[in-house]
C-alpha positions in Angstrom: 95.2 60.2 115.4 91.6 60.7 115.9 88.6 57.9 115.5 86.9 60.8 112.9 90.0 60.5 110.6 90.4 56.6 111.4 86.8 56.2 109.8 87.2 58.2 106.9 90.0 56.7 105.6 88.7 53.2 106.2 86.0 53.1 103.4 85.0 49.5 103.3 81.8 48.1 102.0 82.0 45.0 104.2 80.2 44.6 107.7 80.2 42.0 110.4 77.2 40.3 110.9 77.1 38.3 114.3 73.7 36.8 115.5 73.2 34.4 119.0 71.5 31.7 118.0 71.2 29.3 121.2 71.6 25.1 121.1 70.7 22.7 123.4 70.9 18.9 123.3 72.9 19.5 120.0 74.3 15.9 119.3 76.9 15.3 116.1 79.1 12.6 115.1 82.2 12.9 113.5 81.0 12.9 109.7 78.6 15.5 110.8 81.5 18.0 112.2 83.5 17.2 109.5 80.7 17.8 106.7 80.2 21.0 108.8 83.6 22.1 108.5 83.9 21.3 104.5 81.2 23.1 104.6 82.6 26.7 106.7 86.0 26.1 104.9 84.3 26.5 101.3 82.6 29.4 102.5 85.8 30.9 103.7 88.2 30.4 101.0 85.3 31.6 98.8 84.9 34.7 100.7 89.0 35.3 100.7 89.3 35.0 97.4 87.0 37.3 96.5 88.4 40.0 99.0 92.0 39.0 97.5 90.4 39.6 94.1 89.9 43.5 95.2 93.8 44.0 96.2 95.3 46.9 94.0 98.6 46.3 92.8 101.2 49.4 95.0 102.9 51.5 92.3 106.4 50.7 93.8 105.5 46.8 93.7 106.4 44.4 90.5 103.9 42.0 89.3 106.1 38.9 90.4 106.0 40.3 93.9 102.3 41.5 93.9 100.7 37.9 92.7 103.4 36.1 95.6 101.9 38.6 98.4 98.1 37.5 97.7 
């Protein structure tokens, strides 16, 4: 498939953002790392729930199957 066709098929309202942040001499203890991980996990879960909530059930799938796939 041509790239143009793929770009037309995928109408996604998401955009990747990346920023390089230089860190020097960072000192973190285990509690700080665990806290940062919990914060990151909460953000990922919220974003995942938002994306999953936008899914549309295919016509050939019943409600139980669709819920189990989510």
